[in-house]
C-alpha positions in Angstrom: -72.6 29.4 -118.5 -70.8 28.5 -121.7 -69.1 31.2 -123.9 -69.9 31.1 -127.8 -67.7 33.1 -129.9 -68.3 35.8 -132.6 -64.4 36.9 -132.1 -63.5 38.6 -135.4 -60.4 38.0 -137.4 -58.6 40.6 -139.8 -59.3 40.0 -143.2 -55.8 39.0 -144.4 -52.5 38.3 -142.5 -49.7 40.7 -142.5 -46.1 40.0 -141.6 -45.2 41.0 -138.0 -42.2 43.1 -137.4 -41.0 40.5 -134.7 -41.3 37.7 -137.5 -39.7 39.9 -140.0 -36.5 40.4 -137.8 -36.7 36.6 -136.7 -37.2 35.4 -140.4 -35.3 37.0 -143.0 -37.0 34.8 -145.8 -35.6 34.8 -149.1 -35.8 32.6 -152.2 -32.5 32.0 -153.8 -31.4 32.2 -157.4 -29.2 28.9 -157.3 -30.8 25.4 -156.2 -27.2 24.6 -154.4 -28.2 26.8 -151.6 -28.3 25.0 -148.1 -31.6 24.9 -146.3 -31.7 26.1 -142.6 -34.6 25.6 -140.6 -35.0 25.9 -137.0 -36.5 22.8 -135.2 -40.2 22.1 -135.3 -40.7 24.5 -138.3 -42.9 23.1 -140.9 -42.4 24.1 -144.5 -45.0 24.3 -147.3 -44.4 26.6 -150.3 -47.1 29.1 -150.8 -48.0 28.0 -154.2 -48.7 24.5 -152.9 -50.6 25.8 -149.9 -52.8 27.8 -152.0 -53.5 25.2 -154.4 -54.6 22.8 -151.5 -56.8 25.5 -150.0 -55.1 26.6 -147.0 -56.0 29.8 -145.5 -54.8 32.3 -142.8 -55.9 34.9 -140.9 -55.0 37.3 -138.0 -56.3 36.5 -134.4 -57.5 39.6 -132.2 -59.6 40.3 -129.2 -63.4 41.1 -130.1 -66.8 40.9 -128.5 -68.0 37.3 -128.3 -71.6 36.2 -127.4 -72.6 33.5 -124.9 -73.6 30.0 -125.8 -74.9 27.1 -124.4 -74.5 23.7 -126.2 -77.4 21.4 -125.6 -78.9 18.6 -127.8 -82.1 19.1 -129.9 -84.4 17.6 -132.6 -85.9 19.2 -135.4 -89.8 18.5 -135.6 -92.4 19.3 -138.2 -94.1 22.8 -137.3 -97.4 22.7 -135.9 -100.1 22.3 -138.4 -97.9 20.8 -141.2 -98.2 17.2 -140.4 -100.5 14.9 -141.8 -101.5 11.0 -140.9 -102.2 8.7 -143.6 -105.2 6.5 -143.0 -106.3 3.0 -144.3 -109.8 3.4 -146.1 -110.5 0.0 -145.4 -109.6 -3.2 -143.2 -107.1 -5.6 -145.1 -103.9 -6.5 -146.3 -101.5 -3.3 -147.1 -99.2 -2.9 -150.2 -97.1 0.0 -150.0 -96.5 2.0 -153.4 -93.0 1.5 -154.7 -90.5 4.3 -153.1 -92.7 4.9 -150.0 -89.9 4.6 -147.1 -89.4 6.9 -144.1 -87.6 10.1 -145.5 -89.3 9.8 -149.2 -90.8 13.0 -150.3 -94.4 12.6 -151.5 -97.1 15.0 -153.1 -100.5 15.8 -151.8 -102.6 13.1 -153.4 -99.7 11.0 -154.3 -100.4 6.9 -154.0 -98.8 5.6 -150.5 -100.3 2.2 -151.0 -103.5 0.0 -151.4 -105.3 -2.1 -149.0 -107.0 -5.5 -150.4 -109.8 -6.9 -148.5 -110.6 -9.8 -150.7 -109.9 -13.3 -149.1 -109.4 -11.8 -145.4 -111.4 -13.4 -142.9 -114.7 -11.5 -142.2 -114.8 -10.6 -146.0 -115.2 -7.6 -147.7 -117.5 -5.3 -145.6 -117.2 -2.4 -148.0 -118.3 -4.7 -151.0 -121.4 -5.9 -148.8 -122.1 -2.3 -148.2 -121.9 -1.5 -152.2 -124.5 -4.3 -152.6 -126.6 -2.7 -150.0 -126.4 0.8 -151.6 -127.3 -0.6 -155.0 -130.2 -2.6 -153.8 -131.3 0.8 -151.9 -131.0 2.9 -154.6 -133.0 0.4 -156.9 -135.8 0.5 -154.1 -135.9 4.2 -154.2 -135.8 4.7 -157.8 -138.9 2.4 -158.0 -140.6 4.1 -155.1 -140.4 7.8 -156.0 -142.3 7.9 -159.2 -145.3 5.9 -157.1 -145.0 8.4 -154.5 -145.5 11.2 -157.2 -148.5 9.5 -158.3 -149.6 8.9 -154.7 -149.8 4.9 -155.4 -147.6 4.3 -152.1 -148.1 6.0 -148.6 -145.6 8.8 -147.3 -144.3 6.4 -144.9 -143.3 3.8 -147.6 -141.5 6.6 -149.6 -139.8 7.9 -146.3 -138.4 4.5 -145.4 -136.9 4.1 -149.0 -135.2 7.2 -148.6 -133.9 6.4 -145.4 -132.8 3.1 -146.1 -130.8 4.8 -149.2 -129.4 7.3 -146.9 -128.1 4.6 -144.2 -126.6 2.5 -147.2 -124.8 5.5 -148.7 -123.1 6.3 -145.2 -122.0 2.6 -144.8 -120.4 2.6 -148.3 -117.0 4.5 -148.9 -115.8 4.9 -152.6 -112.0 5.1 -151.6 -112.6 2.3 -149.5 -113.8 0.1 -152.4 -110.6 1.6 -154.4 -108.5 0.4 -151.7 -106.1 3.5 -152.5 -104.3 5.3 -149.9 -103.4 8.7 -150.9 -100.9 11.5 -149.0 -103.5 14.3 -147.6 -100.7 16.8 -147.6 -97.3 17.0 -149.3 -93.8 16.8 -147.3 -91.7 14.1 -145.9 -92.7 10.7 -144.7 -91.5 10.9 -141.0 -92.7 7.4 -140.0 -94.4 4.3 -141.1 -96.8 2.5 -138.7 -97.5 -0.6 -141.0 -95.5 -3.0 -143.1 -96.2 -4.2 -146.5 -98.5 -7.6 -146.0 -99.7 -6.4 -142.7 -103.3 -6.6 -141.6 -104.4 -3.0 -141.0 -108.0 -2.0 -139.6 -110.3 0.6 -140.9 -108.9 4.1 -140.1 -105.5 2.8 -138.9 -102.6 5.2 -139.2 -100.4 3.7 -141.8 -97.8 6.7 -142.2 -97.3 10.2 -141.0 -96.2 13.0 -143.1 -94.3 16.2 -142.2 -94.3 19.4 -144.4 -90.6 20.2 -144.1 -91.1 23.9 -145.4 -91.7 25.0 -141.9 -89.9 23.3 -139.2 -89.6 23.5 -135.3 -86.2 23.1 -133.4 -86.8 21.8 -129.8 -83.8 22.1 -127.7 -83.5 20.7 -124.2 -81.7 22.8 -121.7 -80.6 20.9 -118.3 -82.5 22.3 -115.4 -79.2 23.3 -113.8 -78.6 25.7 -116.8 -82.3 27.2 -116.9 -81.1 30.4 -115.6 -79.7 31.0 -119.1 -83.0 30.7 -121.2 -84.2 34.3 -120.6 -81.2 35.6 -122.8 -81.2 33.1 -125.8 -81.6 35.1 -129.0 -80.6 32.9 -131.5 -79.3 29.4 -132.0 -76.7 27.3 -134.2 -77.5 23.9 -135.3 -74.9 21.3 -136.5 -76.4 18.7 -138.8 -75.2 15.3 -138.3 -72.6 13.4 -140.6 -72.2 16.5 -142.6 -71.3 19.0 -139.8 -72.9 21.6 -141.9 -73.8 24.5 -139.4 -77.0 26.9 -139.8 -77.8 29.8 -137.9 -81.4 30.0 -137.5 -81.7 33.8 -138.0 -80.5 33.1 -141.2 -83.2 30.9 -142.0 -85.8 33.5 -140.9 -85.7 31.6 -137.5 -87.5 33.2 -134.3 -87.7 32.3 -130.5 -91.3 30.5 -130.0 -90.7 30.4 -126.2 -89.9 28.1 -123.7 -92.0 25.4 -121.7 -91.9 24.1 -118.1 -93.0 20.6 -119.4 -90.2 18.6 -120.9 -89.8 15.4 -123.0 -87.4 14.3 -120.3 -87.2 15.0 -116.4 -84.6 17.4 -115.7 -84.8 19.3 -118.9 -86.5 22.6 -120.0 -87.2 23.0 -123.9 -86.4 25.9 -125.7 -88.2 26.2 -129.2 -87.6 28.0 -132.3 -89.5 28.1 -135.5 -87.5 28.3 -138.9 -87.7 28.1 -142.8 -87.0 24.6 -144.0 -83.6 23.7 -145.4 -82.2 21.4 -148.0 -81.6 18.0 -146.6 -82.8 18.7 -142.9 -85.8 16.5 -142.0 -88.5 16.1 -139.3 -86.8 13.9 -136.4 -83.4 15.0 -137.1 -81.1 14.8 -133.9 -78.8 17.7 -134.1 -76.1 19.6 -131.8 -77.5 22.9 -130.7 -75.6 26.2 -129.5 -78.1 28.6 -127.6 -76.8 32.1 -128.3 -77.4 34.9 -125.8 -77.2 38.6 -126.2 -74.3 39.4 -123.8 -70.9 39.6 -124.8 -67.2 39.9 -123.5 -63.8 40.4 -125.2 -62.1 37.4 -126.2 -59.7 36.0 -128.5 -61.6 33.1 -130.9 -60.4 30.9 -133.8 -62.5 29.1 -136.3 -63.4 25.5 -135.2 -61.7 24.4 -138.2 -58.2 26.3 -137.0 -57.8 23.6 -134.2 -55.8 20.4 -134.3 -56.3 17.8 -131.7 -53.6 15.4 -131.0 -53.8 13.1 -127.9 -56.4 15.3 -126.3 -54.3 18.3 -126.6 -55.1 21.3 -129.1 -52.8 23.3 -131.2 -53.2 25.8 -133.9 -50.5 26.7 -136.8 -49.0 30.0 -136.7 -47.8 31.2 -140.2 -44.3 32.7 -140.0 -44.1 34.0 -143.4 -45.2 33.0 -146.7 -43.7 29.3 -146.6 -43.5 28.4 -143.0 -45.3 27.3 -140.0 -44.9 26.4 -136.5 -47.3 24.3 -134.2 -48.4 26.4 -131.3 -50.2 24.4 -128.2 -53.4 26.2 -127.1 -56.0 26.0 -124.4 -59.6 26.1 -125.4 -62.5 27.4 -123.6 -66.2 27.4 -124.6 -67.5 27.5 -128.3 -70.7 28.3 -130.4 -70.3 25.7 -132.5 -68.6 28.0 -135.3 -65.8 29.4 -133.1 -63.6 28.4 -130.1 -62.6 30.8 -127.1 -58.9 30.6 -126.7 -58.0 30.6 -123.4 -54.0 30.6 -123.4 -51.4 30.2 -126.3 -52.5 33.3 -128.2 -52.1 36.8 -127.5 -53.7 38.5 -130.4 -51.9 39.6 -133.5 -50.5 35.9 -134.6 -51.2 34.8 -138.2 -52.6 31.4 -138.0 -54.2 28.7 -140.4 -57.9 29.0 -140.3 -58.4 26.7 -143.1 -56.5 23.5 -144.0 -54.9 22.7 -141.0 -54.9 19.4 -141.8 -52.7 19.8 -145.2 -50.3 21.6 -142.6 -50.2 18.4 -140.5 -49.5 16.5 -143.5 -46.5 18.5 -144.6 -45.1 18.3 -140.7 -45.3 14.5 -141.0 -43.5 13.9 -144.0 -40.9 16.5 -142.9 -40.2 17.2 -146.8 -38.7 20.8 -147.6 -39.6 21.6 -151.3 -36.8 22.1 -153.6 -35.4 25.7 -154.1 -36.1 26.9 -150.5 -33.7 29.0 -148.2 -34.6 30.1 -145.0 -32.1 31.6 -142.7 -31.9 32.8 -139.2 
């Protein structure tokens, strides 16, 4: 089972006594003072670090929850999708801006179908001619029937002919307009510009992103953890943004023995839509359990990877840092368990680790800085 971390960190770093003894840090009044630093120490003045967004915090043991990293797909919630169908057979022309991922309103024009010039002719146009003829015949027979100048069977035949013609004719088909039955996002286009489509053929599918479903595929070998899953964190592709489903009103919808892939068991959640999150999006998922244990954990952003090894930056005092190797454990997508390298109580960089890496690479020591040991 993979452990996901909710380990806490103190609100701010406080100097450690051992660091105070080891680092008697003072800013000298004269610029000519010598700079003395132990090997590997990284210097970045506090003012520059703050301007570049470097933040630090103190690590500690805290209760951690259980998590399992799996793959998942965001889908439209049941009942929130709609199919856009062609009202007549003919050549399709999509409206401007109609592409996969486009946002549309209910009733908005999706495209038009032109039947003129198509082999077989415009069947709806023929139906309209028949409807007009049947209407004219019914209008002629009705007053005659009222005066009993025609028989009931003649009048009934005229009514039946009109109703058949009316059923065969479609006003939407006559206009050729295809409109969105619901508002939402176009999740798929089933036909292309200039393509011939049959009457009733699906042209596009629309999903309403106001309510979404997450389907997480759990490998069958990990199915024993499904019962303890309480929440989920998803990591969006490209941006790396993390969303905790409980923050979006998410709730566990259940699990099923049938999966889209052999050897997997799906676990589903329903939740409110989020800006930029569309049906069909593939995401990383951390399924979070209810059990917990004590562990040290650090934010994902605190870790620096170099040649397959992981490090954190230990803040020695206001201006000085050192790189510490750590062995990582399991992650919940937000925090990573530290198995070795940290004992608790260290003040480490939690944001802006890249800035410290660049400072280490430059090897520059800011003017006016004196660090004596």
